[in-house]
N, C-alpha and C positions, 0 to 999 in steps of 0.2 A: 126783588130789590137786591142791589149789590151788597154782598157781605164783605168781600175782600178781593184784592187783585194783586198780582205780582207781574213784574216785567223783567224778562231775562232774554238777552240776545235778540231783542226786537219782537219777542212773542209775548203777548199779554194773556195771562191766565186769570180767570175770575171764577168765584163761587157766588151763588145767589141763594136768597131766601125766597123761594118761588114754589108754586104749587106743582109745577111740572119740570122746570129746568134746574139742573144741579150746577152745571159748569159750562165754561166756554174757553176757547183758545182762539186768538186772533193773531195772525203773523203779518198783518198789514195788507193782506190779499184774501186769505181764506179764513173763514170763521167755522170752527167746529163747535157744535152744540151738543152737550150730553144731557139726556133726559133721565128722570128719576127712574123710569122702568127699564133703563139700560140701553136705549137706542142712542145712536150717535150719528149726526149727519154733518157734512162739511159743505158749506155754501161758498161758492167760488166768486172772486172779484168783488168782495163786499167793501164798499167805500168806507173811508174813516168816518164820514158823517153818520152813515147808517150803523156802523159799529158802535159809535159813541152814543147814538139814540138807544141802541139795544142795552149797552152796558149800564147806562144811568137811568133807565126807565124804572118807574114804579113797578111795572109789569113787564118782564122780558117776553112773556108769551104774546102779549099784545103787539109789541114791536116786531117779534118774529113773524106773527101772522100778517101784519100790516106792511112790512118792509123787506125783511130778510127772506122770506119764502119766494119772493120774486126773482132771486138769484138762482142760477143753476146749481144743483147740488148732487152729492153722492151719499148713499147710505153706507156707513161704515159697519164693521163687525160690532157686535153688541159689547157693552162695557159692564164689568161688575161694579155696579154703583155703590156697594156697601162701604167701600174704603172712602169714596168721596163723601158719602153721607156722614161717616164718622168724623171726617176732617171738618165738615160743616158744623156739626154739633159741638165739636171741641172749640172751634172758632167762636161760635155763639156763646158758649159757656165762658170763654176768656173775655169776650166783649162785655158780657154781663157782670163779670167780676170787676173789671176795670170801671164799669159805670157805677156799680155799687160803691167802690172806693171813692168816686167822685161825690156821691150822695153823702157819705160819711164826712168827707171833707167840708161840704156845704153845711152840714149840721155843726161841725166844729167851728166854722166861721160865724154862724148865727150865735152859737153859744158864747164865743169869745166876745163878740160885739155886745151881746146882752150883758155880760158881766161888766163890761166898760160902762155901758149906758143902758139901764134896764128898760129898753123900749124895743120891741120887735118891729123891724121895718117891713113895709108892704112888699118892697122889691125883693128882699131876701126870702120872705115866705113864699111868694109867687114863684120865684126860681126853684125853691125846694119842691113846691107842689108840682111844677112842670116835670121836674126830675123824677118824682115818684110816679107820675102817670106814665112817662116814657119807660120807667123801669117795669111797670105792669105790662106794657105793650111788649117789651123785649123778652119778659119772662113768660108771656102767654097767660098771664093771670089778669083778672079784672079787679082794679083796685077800688072802684067805686068813686074815686076822686074826680071832681069836676072843678075847673076853674071858671070863675066869673069875674067880670069887670065891675065889682061892687065897690062902693065908696064907703 
């Protein structure tokens, strides 16, 4: 899954939360993929459509195997993946912190609304529940929360 991407001088660089793929760079023609074990391959003449499929996929590995590996490629020198892994972990921590701030804000909104009218709304509680479930997914913990469409 795509964690973040930047674009500079026509080159798109991206980091992924993937079991095998760390990062990629696409210059509009060549796609370089960096793997967790340090291998790096450049695939030639990759179309925008196939790059976009790769970038936005839930599983970059699945799209790599289904679409990208059909392109001609060269194997690059190995890459020290530790710096990229650290950058990804730092990015995930920053995203989690921002998300936690959103949860706290949602709780403030619920509290303020309750002070004005002491009734908890189904919508606000469902939104908070969804956020807590997403937080558990982002942090790699199991919350045990489940939402149901109960009346």
